[in-house]
C-alpha positions as CSV (number, residue, x, y, z in Angstrom):
1,M,145.1,116.5,122.6
2,T,148.1,118.3,124.2
3,K,147.2,120.6,127.1
4,Q,148.9,123.9,127.7
5,K,151.4,124.1,130.6
6,T,152.8,126.7,132.9
7,L,155.4,126.7,135.7
8,K,154.4,125.2,139.0
9,A,156.4,127.8,140.9
10,P,158.4,131.0,140.1
11,F,162.1,131.1,139.9
12,S,164.7,134.0,139.5
13,L,168.0,134.4,137.9
14,S,170.5,137.3,137.9
15,G,173.5,138.5,136.0
16,K,174.9,141.1,133.7
17,G,173.3,142.4,130.6
18,L,175.4,141.6,127.6
19,H,175.0,144.9,125.8
20,T,174.1,147.3,128.7
21,G,176.4,145.9,131.3
22,L,173.7,146.4,134.0
23,D,173.1,144.1,136.9
24,I,169.8,142.5,136.1
25,Q,167.3,140.2,137.8
26,I,164.7,138.2,135.9
27,T,161.8,136.2,137.4
28,L,159.7,133.7,135.6
29,L,156.2,133.1,137.1
30,P,153.2,130.9,136.5
31,A,150.4,132.5,134.3
32,P,146.8,131.5,133.5
33,A,146.0,129.3,130.4
34,G,145.9,131.4,127.2
35,T,148.3,134.0,128.5
36,G,151.3,133.1,126.4
37,R,154.7,134.3,127.3
38,V,154.5,137.9,128.5
39,I,157.4,140.1,129.5
40,R,156.9,142.7,132.2
41,R,159.3,145.7,132.5
42,V,159.1,146.1,136.3
43,D,161.6,148.9,136.2
44,L,159.3,151.2,134.2
45,E,156.3,153.1,135.4
46,G,153.1,151.1,135.1
47,T,155.0,147.9,134.5
48,P,154.3,147.7,130.7
49,E,153.9,144.3,129.2
50,I,155.4,143.0,126.0
51,P,154.0,139.7,124.6
52,A,156.8,137.5,123.2
53,L,155.2,137.3,119.7
54,S,156.8,137.8,116.3
55,E,154.7,140.9,115.6
56,F,156.6,142.8,118.3
57,V,160.1,141.8,117.0
58,K,161.8,145.1,115.9
59,G,165.4,144.0,115.6
60,T,167.6,141.0,115.4
61,E,171.1,142.5,115.2
62,R,173.2,140.8,117.9
63,G,170.1,139.8,119.8
64,T,166.3,139.8,119.5
65,V,164.6,143.0,120.3
66,L,160.8,143.2,121.3
67,V,159.0,146.5,121.3
68,K,155.5,147.4,122.3
69,G,154.6,151.1,122.6
70,D,157.4,152.9,124.5
71,A,158.7,149.7,126.1
72,S,161.4,147.4,124.7
73,V,163.4,144.5,125.8
74,S,166.3,142.6,124.1
75,T,168.5,139.6,124.4
76,V,165.4,137.4,124.9
77,E,166.4,134.5,122.7
78,H,168.0,132.1,125.2
79,A,165.0,132.3,127.6
80,M,162.5,132.0,124.7
81,A,164.2,128.9,123.3
82,A,164.2,127.2,126.8
83,L,160.5,128.0,127.4
84,Y,159.5,126.6,124.0
85,A,161.7,123.5,124.2
86,K,160.5,122.7,127.7
87,G,156.8,123.2,126.8
88,V,156.1,126.3,128.9
89,D,153.1,127.8,127.0
90,N,152.2,130.4,129.6
91,C,154.3,132.5,131.9
92,Y,155.0,136.0,133.1
93,I,158.6,137.2,132.8
94,E,159.5,140.1,135.0
95,V,162.8,141.9,134.3
96,N,164.2,145.1,135.8
97,A,166.2,146.3,132.8
98,P,165.9,146.8,129.0
99,E,167.4,143.3,128.3
100,F,167.6,139.9,129.8
101,P,170.7,138.9,131.7
102,I,173.2,137.0,129.5
103,L,174.2,134.6,132.3
104,D,176.8,132.2,130.9
105,G,175.8,133.0,127.3
106,S,173.5,130.0,126.9
107,A,170.0,128.7,127.8
108,R,171.3,126.2,130.3
109,L,170.4,128.1,133.5
110,Y,166.8,128.7,132.2
111,V,166.4,125.0,131.5
112,E,167.7,124.2,135.0
113,G,165.3,126.7,136.5
114,I,162.3,125.3,134.6
115,D,163.2,121.8,135.7
116,A,163.5,122.8,139.3
117,A,160.2,124.7,139.2
118,G,158.3,122.0,137.5
119,L,155.4,122.2,135.0
120,E,151.6,122.3,135.6
121,E,149.1,121.2,133.0
122,Q,146.2,123.6,132.3
123,D,142.7,123.3,130.9
124,L,143.2,124.7,127.4
125,P,144.6,122.8,124.5
126,V,147.8,123.9,122.8
127,E,147.1,125.6,119.4
128,H,149.6,124.2,117.0
129,Y,150.6,126.0,113.8
130,I,150.4,123.4,111.0
131,V,152.8,123.9,108.1
132,K,150.8,122.8,105.0
133,R,153.2,124.0,102.3
134,R,156.8,125.2,101.8
135,Q,157.3,128.7,103.2
136,E,160.4,130.9,103.1
137,V,161.3,134.1,104.8
138,V,164.5,136.0,103.8
139,S,166.1,138.9,105.7
140,A,166.3,142.3,104.2
141,D,170.0,142.0,103.4
142,G,169.5,138.5,101.9
143,R,172.1,136.9,104.2
144,S,169.7,134.9,106.3
145,R,166.7,132.8,105.5
146,I,164.2,130.4,107.1
147,V,162.5,127.7,105.2
148,L,159.5,125.9,106.6
149,L,158.5,122.5,105.3
150,P,155.6,120.2,106.1
151,D,156.5,117.3,108.4
152,S,154.8,115.0,111.0
153,K,156.9,116.4,113.8
154,F,159.0,119.4,114.8
155,G,162.7,119.4,113.7
156,V,165.3,122.0,112.8
157,D,168.3,122.0,110.5
158,V,170.6,124.9,110.8
159,H,173.3,125.9,108.4
160,I,175.8,128.7,109.0
161,S,178.7,130.2,107.1
162,F,181.2,132.9,108.0
163,D,184.2,134.4,106.2
164,S,186.5,132.6,108.7
165,P,189.0,129.7,108.4
166,V,187.7,128.2,111.7
167,L,183.9,128.8,111.4
168,N,183.0,128.7,107.8
169,N,180.4,126.1,106.6
170,Q,178.8,124.3,109.5
171,F,175.5,122.6,110.2
172,A,173.5,121.1,113.1
173,S,170.2,119.3,113.4
174,L,167.7,118.9,116.2
175,E,165.2,116.1,115.4
176,D,163.5,115.9,118.8
177,L,162.8,118.7,121.3
178,A,163.6,116.2,124.1
179,D,167.2,116.5,123.1
180,F,167.3,120.3,123.6
181,D,168.7,120.0,127.1
182,K,171.6,117.9,126.1
183,E,172.3,119.1,122.6
184,I,171.4,122.8,122.5
185,A,170.9,124.4,125.9
186,S,174.6,124.8,126.7
187,C,175.5,126.3,123.3
188,R,177.0,129.7,124.0
189,T,177.1,133.2,122.5
190,F,180.2,133.8,120.4
191,V,182.0,136.8,118.8
192,F,185.1,137.1,116.5
193,V,187.8,139.0,118.3
194,R,188.1,141.3,115.2
195,E,184.5,142.4,115.9
196,V,184.9,143.4,119.5
197,E,186.2,147.0,119.0
198,M,183.4,147.8,116.5
199,L,180.7,146.4,118.8
200,L,181.9,148.4,121.7
201,A,182.1,151.6,119.5
202,N,178.4,151.0,118.7
203,N,177.5,150.9,122.4
204,L,177.1,147.1,122.5
205,I,178.6,144.2,124.5
206,K,179.4,146.4,127.5
207,G,178.8,143.4,129.7
208,G,180.6,140.9,127.5
209,D,183.5,138.9,128.9
210,L,184.9,135.4,128.8
211,D,182.4,134.2,131.4
212,N,179.4,134.8,129.1
213,A,180.8,134.5,125.6
214,L,183.2,132.6,123.4
215,V,185.7,134.9,121.7
216,I,187.1,133.4,118.5
217,Y,190.6,134.4,117.4
218,D,190.8,133.3,113.8
219,E,193.2,135.5,112.1
220,P,196.5,137.3,112.9
221,M,196.3,140.7,114.5
222,A,198.9,143.3,115.4
223,Q,200.0,143.0,119.0
224,E,198.9,146.5,119.9
225,N,195.4,145.9,118.5
226,L,195.0,142.6,120.3
227,D,196.2,144.2,123.6
228,K,193.7,147.0,123.1
229,I,190.8,144.6,122.6
230,C,191.8,142.5,125.6
231,D,191.9,145.8,127.7
232,L,188.5,146.8,126.4
233,M,187.1,143.4,127.4
234,K,188.9,143.5,130.7
235,V,190.6,140.2,130.2
236,T,194.2,139.1,130.3
237,R,195.7,137.8,127.1
238,R,197.0,134.3,127.3
239,T,199.9,133.3,125.1
């Protein structure tokens, strides 16, 4: 029987918000057995809590958005992936902004923080969700889908396709969560350079730069348009 785990000690990280551009601090702390992963907006009156559960997911466009009542928080996916992969069942996550910091655009620093803090076994058993039959969930626009299949252990196959000559049909597999640190944790956020101006116009990626995202240049662009995008992202174009 697998027992629940929490962090042995708290740890903090800080950095820019990808979409807000704010300077953000996030602290992950131990929590009692049965708590789950609970986010606290410490910048809001009353420190409202948002459990990291699917029922509170209200958006997945360019980041996962969790909402409970009047409180919301976004860009949580890298932290949640690290917590799950490292076996942290219970923790409080305190953040002083409406999103998590993007850090280097990956889950790597969360994994390193969890490793440094260590894990502590707790009294309650882990409640596993058992997939007994094929299940499928399709997004509203039909462009994304998740298929769950029964198996004796956890594994993921991911397939992705973009209208791009450099990033069209690709796939990756993770057959053992023990490989997350080496195979997945350092995978970074990316954007196509042709999308940058549109995203900024929609009040997104205000904190985006080449330190926290990969920018893919996959089709010819007019010099003036490319210079404009580089200026918007506050980067120097390299020729």
